[in-house]
C-alpha positions in Angstrom: -57.0 -87.1 -18.0 -56.1 -86.5 -21.7 -57.2 -89.2 -24.2 -54.5 -90.1 -26.6 -54.8 -92.1 -29.9 -51.5 -93.8 -29.4 -52.9 -95.7 -26.4 -55.0 -97.8 -28.9 -51.8 -98.5 -31.0 -50.2 -99.8 -27.8 -53.3 -102.1 -27.1 -53.0 -103.5 -30.6 -49.2 -104.1 -30.0 -49.9 -106.0 -26.8 -52.4 -108.3 -28.6 -50.0 -109.4 -31.3 -48.5 -112.9 -31.1 -44.7 -112.9 -31.2 -44.5 -109.2 -30.8 -41.3 -107.3 -30.8 -40.1 -104.9 -28.1 -41.7 -101.5 -28.6 -39.6 -98.3 -28.9 -41.7 -95.2 -28.3 -40.0 -92.1 -29.6 -40.9 -88.4 -29.6 -39.8 -84.9 -28.8 -39.5 -84.0 -25.1 -42.6 -83.6 -23.1 -45.1 -85.0 -25.6 -46.4 -87.4 -22.9 -44.4 -90.6 -23.5 -43.8 -91.5 -19.9 -47.3 -90.7 -18.8 -49.0 -92.8 -21.5 -46.8 -95.9 -21.0 -47.3 -95.9 -17.2 -51.1 -95.5 -17.7 -51.0 -98.3 -20.3 -49.0 -100.5 -17.8 -51.4 -99.9 -14.9 -54.4 -100.7 -17.0 -53.1 -103.7 -18.9 -50.6 -105.6 -16.8 -50.7 -107.2 -13.3 -47.1 -106.0 -12.7 -44.8 -103.5 -14.3 -41.3 -102.1 -13.6 -40.1 -98.7 -14.6 -36.4 -98.2 -15.1 -35.8 -94.5 -15.8 -32.1 -93.9 -16.8 -32.4 -90.1 -16.5 -34.0 -90.0 -13.1 -31.8 -92.9 -11.7 -28.5 -93.1 -13.7 -27.4 -95.9 -11.3 -29.8 -98.2 -13.2 -27.3 -98.3 -16.1 -25.3 -100.8 -14.0 -28.0 -103.4 -14.7 -26.8 -103.5 -18.3 -23.1 -103.2 -17.8 -22.4 -106.9 -17.6 -23.8 -109.8 -19.6 -27.0 -109.1 -21.5 -28.6 -112.6 -21.3 -32.0 -112.4 -19.8 -31.2 -114.5 -16.8 -28.5 -112.1 -15.8 -30.7 -109.1 -16.4 -33.5 -110.7 -14.2 -31.0 -111.1 -11.3 -29.7 -107.5 -11.8 -33.2 -106.0 -11.8 -34.2 -108.0 -8.7 -31.1 -106.9 -6.9 -31.3 -103.2 -7.7 -35.1 -102.8 -7.6 -36.5 -104.4 -4.4 -40.0 -105.7 -4.8 -39.8 -106.0 -8.6 -42.2 -108.7 -9.8 -40.9 -110.4 -12.9 -43.6 -112.8 -13.8 -43.6 -114.3 -17.3 -46.6 -113.2 -19.3 -47.8 -110.7 -16.7 -45.0 -108.2 -16.4 -44.2 -105.1 -18.5 -40.6 -103.8 -18.3 -40.5 -100.1 -19.1 -37.1 -98.7 -20.0 -37.6 -94.9 -19.9 -35.2 -92.3 -21.3 -33.3 -95.2 -22.9 -31.1 -92.8 -24.9 -29.0 -92.4 -21.8 -28.1 -96.2 -21.7 -26.9 -97.5 -25.1 -26.4 -101.0 -23.7 -30.1 -101.2 -22.7 -31.0 -100.6 -26.3 -28.7 -103.5 -27.3 -30.4 -105.6 -24.7 -33.8 -105.2 -26.4 -32.7 -107.9 -28.9 -32.3 -110.5 -26.1 -35.4 -109.5 -24.2 -37.4 -109.8 -27.5 -35.9 -113.2 -28.3 -36.6 -114.4 -24.7 -40.3 -113.3 -24.9 -41.2 -113.8 -21.2 -41.8 -110.2 -20.6 -43.3 -107.4 -22.7 -40.9 -104.6 -23.1 -41.5 -100.9 -23.9 -38.6 -98.5 -24.3 -39.1 -94.8 -24.5 -36.8 -91.9 -25.3 -36.6 -88.3 -26.3 -35.6 -88.0 -30.0 -33.2 -85.3 -28.7 -30.1 -87.3 -27.9 -30.9 -90.6 -29.5 -27.7 -91.5 -31.3 -27.6 -95.0 -32.7 -23.9 -94.8 -33.4 -23.5 -95.1 -29.6 -25.1 -98.6 -29.6 -22.5 -101.4 -30.0 -25.1 -103.7 -31.6 -28.4 -102.0 -32.5 -31.3 -104.5 -32.3 -32.5 -104.3 -35.9 -35.4 -106.6 -36.5 -36.3 -106.9 -32.8 -37.8 -103.5 -32.2 -41.1 -102.0 -33.4 -40.9 -98.2 -33.6 -43.8 -95.9 -32.7 -43.5 -92.1 -32.8 -45.5 -90.0 -30.5 -46.5 -86.4 -31.1 -48.1 -83.7 -29.1 -51.9 -83.8 -29.2 -53.4 -83.5 -32.7 -56.5 -81.3 -33.2 -59.0 -84.1 -32.7 -57.3 -85.0 -29.4 -57.5 -81.3 -28.5 -61.2 -81.3 -29.2 -61.7 -84.4 -26.9 -59.8 -82.5 -24.1 -62.2 -79.6 -24.5 -65.2 -81.7 -24.1 -66.2 -82.2 -27.8 -67.6 -85.7 -28.1 -66.6 -88.2 -30.7 -70.2 -88.1 -31.9 -70.0 -84.4 -32.5 -66.8 -84.8 -34.5 -68.5 -87.6 -36.5 -71.3 -85.2 -37.3 -68.7 -82.6 -38.6 -67.1 -85.3 -40.6 -70.4 -86.0 -42.1 -70.7 -82.4 -43.4 -67.2 -82.8 -44.7 -67.9 -86.0 -46.6 -71.2 -84.7 -48.1 -69.8 -81.2 -48.7 -72.7 -79.7 -46.8 -72.8 -76.4 -45.0 -72.0 -76.7 -41.2 -74.7 -75.1 -39.0 -73.5 -71.6 -38.1 -73.2 -72.1 -34.3 -71.2 -75.3 -34.8 -69.0 -73.7 -37.4 -68.2 -70.7 -35.2 -67.5 -72.8 -32.2 -65.1 -75.0 -34.2 -63.3 -72.0 -35.6 -62.9 -70.7 -32.1 -61.5 -74.0 -30.9 -59.1 -74.1 -34.0 -57.7 -70.7 -33.0 -57.3 -71.8 -29.5 -55.4 -74.9 -30.7 -53.0 -72.6 -32.7 -52.2 -70.7 -29.5 -52.2 -73.6 -27.0 -50.7 -76.2 -29.3 -50.7 -79.9 -28.3 -48.2 -80.3 -25.6 -50.0 -82.2 -22.8 -49.1 -79.9 -20.0 -50.2 -76.9 -22.0 -53.5 -78.5 -23.0 -54.2 -79.6 -19.4 -53.4 -76.1 -18.1 -55.8 -74.6 -20.7 -58.8 -76.8 -20.2 -58.4 -76.4 -16.4 -57.9 -72.7 -16.2 -58.5 -71.2 -19.7 -55.6 -68.9 -18.8 -53.5 -68.1 -21.9 -50.8 -66.4 -19.7 -50.3 -69.6 -17.8 -50.0 -71.6 -21.0 -47.5 -69.2 -22.4 -45.3 -69.5 -19.3 -45.2 -73.3 -19.7 -44.5 -73.0 -23.4 -41.6 -70.7 -22.9 -40.1 -73.1 -20.4 -40.3 -76.0 -23.0 -38.7 -73.8 -25.7 -35.9 -72.9 -23.2 -35.6 -76.6 -22.5 -35.1 -77.3 -26.2 -32.3 -74.7 -26.4 -30.7 -76.4 -23.3 -31.0 -79.8 -24.9 -29.4 -78.6 -28.1 -26.4 -77.5 -26.0 -26.5 -80.9 -24.2 -26.9 -83.3 -27.1 -25.6 -81.6 -30.2 -22.0 -82.3 -30.9 -19.2 -79.8 -31.2 -19.8 -76.9 -33.6 -23.4 -78.2 -34.2 -24.5 -76.7 -30.9 -24.3 -73.1 -32.0 -25.5 -73.8 -35.5 -28.5 -75.9 -34.4 -29.4 -73.2 -31.9 -29.2 -70.5 -34.6 -31.4 -72.4 -37.0 -34.0 -73.1 -34.3 -34.2 -69.5 -33.2 -34.4 -68.3 -36.8 -37.8 -70.0 -37.5 -40.0 -67.0 -36.4 -37.8 -64.8 -38.6 -38.5 -67.0 -41.6 -42.2 -66.8 -41.0 -42.1 -63.0 -40.9 -40.8 -63.0 -44.5 -42.7 -63.8 -47.6 -40.0 -66.2 -48.8 -41.0 -69.4 -50.7 -38.2 -71.5 -49.3 -35.9 -71.7 -46.3 -33.2 -69.0 -46.5 -29.9 -69.9 -44.8 -28.9 -66.2 -45.0 -31.6 -65.5 -42.4 -29.9 -67.8 -40.0 -26.6 -65.9 -40.6 -25.5 -63.4 -43.2 -23.8 -65.4 -45.9 -25.1 -68.7 -44.4 -25.1 -71.7 -46.8 -26.6 -75.2 -46.9 -23.0 -76.6 -46.5 -22.7 -74.8 -43.1 -26.3 -75.2 -41.7 -27.8 -78.1 -43.6 -26.6 -80.7 -41.0 -28.0 -78.6 -38.2 -31.4 -78.4 -39.7 -31.4 -82.2 -40.1 -30.5 -82.5 -36.5 -33.5 -80.4 -35.5 -35.7 -82.6 -37.7 -34.3 -85.8 -36.2 -34.9 -84.3 -32.8 -38.6 -84.0 -33.5 -38.7 -80.2 -33.5 -39.3 -79.2 -37.1 -40.8 -80.5 -40.3 -39.6 -80.1 -43.8 -42.0 -79.3 -46.7 -40.3 -80.0 -50.1 -40.9 -78.1 -53.3 -42.1 -80.2 -56.2 -40.5 -79.9 -59.7 -44.0 -80.8 -61.1 -47.3 -81.1 -59.2 -48.0 -84.7 -60.0 -47.6 -88.2 -58.6 -45.4 -89.6 -57.3 -45.0 -86.6 -55.0 -41.8 -88.0 -53.4 -40.3 -88.7 -56.8 -40.9 -85.0 -57.9 -39.6 -83.5 -54.6 -36.5 -81.2 -54.7 -34.4 -82.3 -51.8 -32.5 -78.9 -51.6 -35.6 -76.6 -51.9 -37.9 -76.6 -48.9 -39.8 -74.7 -46.3 -39.5 -75.4 -42.5 -42.3 -75.6 -40.0 -42.4 -76.1 -36.3 -44.0 -79.4 -35.2 -46.1 -77.8 -32.5 -47.7 -74.4 -33.4 -48.3 -73.5 -29.8 -44.5 -73.6 -29.1 -44.0 -71.5 -32.3 -46.5 -68.9 -31.0 -44.5 -68.6 -27.7 -41.4 -67.7 -29.7 -43.2 -64.7 -31.3 -43.7 -61.2 -29.9 -45.7 -60.7 -26.8 -49.4 -60.3 -27.7 -49.2 -62.7 -30.7 -51.6 -65.1 -28.9 -54.2 -62.4 -28.6 -53.7 -61.4 -32.2 -54.5 -64.9 -33.4 -57.7 -65.1 -31.3 -58.8 -61.7 -32.6 -57.9 -62.5 -36.2 -55.0 -60.0 -36.5 -51.9 -61.8 -37.8 -49.7 -58.7 -38.5 -46.5 -59.4 -40.5 -46.9 -63.2 -40.1 -49.9 -63.2 -42.5 -51.0 -66.8 -43.2 -47.8 -68.4 -42.2 -49.1 -69.4 -38.7 -52.1 -71.1 -40.3 -49.8 -72.9 -42.8 -47.8 -74.1 -39.9 -50.7 -75.6 -38.0 -52.0 -77.3 -41.2 -48.5 -78.7 -41.8 -48.5 -80.0 -38.2 -52.0 -81.6 -38.7 -50.9 -83.3 -41.9 -47.6 -84.5 -40.4 -49.3 -86.0 -37.4 -51.6 -87.9 -39.8 -48.6 -89.5 -41.3 -48.3 -87.3 -44.5 -45.0 -86.0 -45.9 -45.2 -82.4 -46.7 -44.9 -81.0 -50.2 -45.6 -77.6 -51.9 -45.3 -76.2 -55.4 -43.8 -72.9 -56.4 -42.7 -71.4 -59.7 -40.7 -68.1 -60.3 -41.9 -66.5 -57.1 -45.3 -65.8 -58.6 -47.1 -69.2 -58.4 -47.4 -71.1 -55.1 -49.6 -73.8 -53.7 -49.1 -74.2 -50.0 -49.4 -78.0 -49.9 -49.9 -81.0 -52.2 -51.3 -84.3 -50.9 -52.2 -87.6 -52.4 -55.9 -87.9 -52.2 -58.2 -90.3 -54.1 -55.2 -91.5 -56.1 -54.5 -88.0 -57.4 -52.1 -85.1 -56.6 -54.4 -82.6 -54.8 -53.6 -78.9 -54.3 -54.3 -77.5 -50.9 -54.2 -73.7 -50.2 -54.4 -72.2 -46.7 -56.1 -68.9 -46.1 -55.9 -67.1 -42.8 -59.3 -65.3 -43.2 -62.4 -65.8 -45.3 -60.9 -64.5 -48.5 -60.5 -67.5 -50.8 -59.5 -65.7 -54.0 -56.3 -67.1 -55.5 -54.8 -67.1 -59.0 -52.5 -70.0 -58.2 -55.2 -72.6 -57.8 -56.7 -71.7 -61.2 -53.2 -71.8 -62.9 -52.2 -75.3 -61.6 -55.6 -76.6 -62.7 -55.5 -75.0 -66.1 -51.8 -75.4 -67.0 -50.4 -78.3 -64.9 -53.0 -81.0 -65.2 -54.1 -80.8 -61.5 -57.7 -82.0 -61.4 -58.8 -81.1 -57.9 -58.1 -78.5 -55.3 -59.0 -77.6 -51.7 -59.0 -74.2 -50.1 -58.9 -74.1 -46.3 -60.2 -70.9 -44.8 -62.5 -69.4 -42.2 -65.4 -69.8 -44.6 -68.0 -72.5 -44.3 -68.2 -75.4 -46.8 -68.9 -74.7 -50.4 -67.9 -76.2 -53.7 -67.0 -75.1 -57.2 -66.3 -77.1 -60.4 -62.6 -77.6 -59.7 -62.1 -77.1 -56.0 -63.8 -77.2 -52.6 -63.8 -74.5 -50.0 -63.5 -76.1 -46.5 -63.2 -74.6 -43.0 -59.6 -74.8 -41.6 -60.6 -77.2 -38.9 -61.6 -79.8 -41.6 -57.8 -80.2 -42.3 -58.0 -83.1 -39.8 -60.2 -85.1 -42.2 -57.8 -84.8 -45.2 
């Protein structure tokens, strides 16, 4: 069974007095249903699952009055054996995007307070304009992602104590023992190829068969394309699909920002900008915005119309590349994709840690892959796909733009210089 950090967030939610209903959101197949049902079994005497995708007839529960007494009667009528015991029952409304009135009902269930309520839904298809009265102020939002790198390490048998030891080398800027460093780099490459989707991780730790993982990944990517056709409205269907399928093409180019012309010859932001935002809202991509100046506040210096696009799960991105790309990553041969795959996985790690993504580029000659706020300063982060850590850009931003500190992530072990630290790629999880 895969250990997930979000479980602890749910435990803290349950312990709060006067808690709101919890809305767990995330892209498809990141494990939302599994984690809620596990949490329900281990923390409640009774729980009821109402899945609006698997059983559309359950929508009728919410077609009439939404006062809680009426809902109790409807649930008892349509779900024989349902135990609705105040203080002891969790009501789980799964795939809630298929029942807008159930989302409205969250307000009244929260006000009543007799039952804990968790709603879950794929970000693909959640359209709040469909809700007649959205329960603002009565719902706590929690977003779930595919497994982050630390969770991937747990799944592969790396103990929290071992991770704490590695963190110690990071904090003290001490060289990691060679055997430990090599094993961590091996696991990092495997994480790039496998990604964090629970079914893929479970398949990998059980069989260590990359071919089986790839087959499952391709099925999810195909499902994303199907869901775009299902949920995107009107002309957005084809445009969102074109943007999604263009992501590998962008990575094969050495462009410093997203190019609409790669999606379609003559493509423009006016035509495709809304489709990109749809993919972001669906939990499929991340934006990384260019900074006008590499200084705090990062958000205040971000250019909203100049950005790079990354996939949220690097394993799924790998499955969209040419056959053999997985083997290339493991062997250290990146071909035309150079360091873009490694940038993508670092972007994913930062995003899952709650960081917004920013980069800095000037005149096509100077580029810093990421800027993060660290120790109350704008910190430059460069990502290298191999052990070559030479870069003019880091020196320039430190000398000319007032940046005081930098980090270079690469295959090399830990070392330090006067102005920047060199850290192994796997230590991105500590930033």
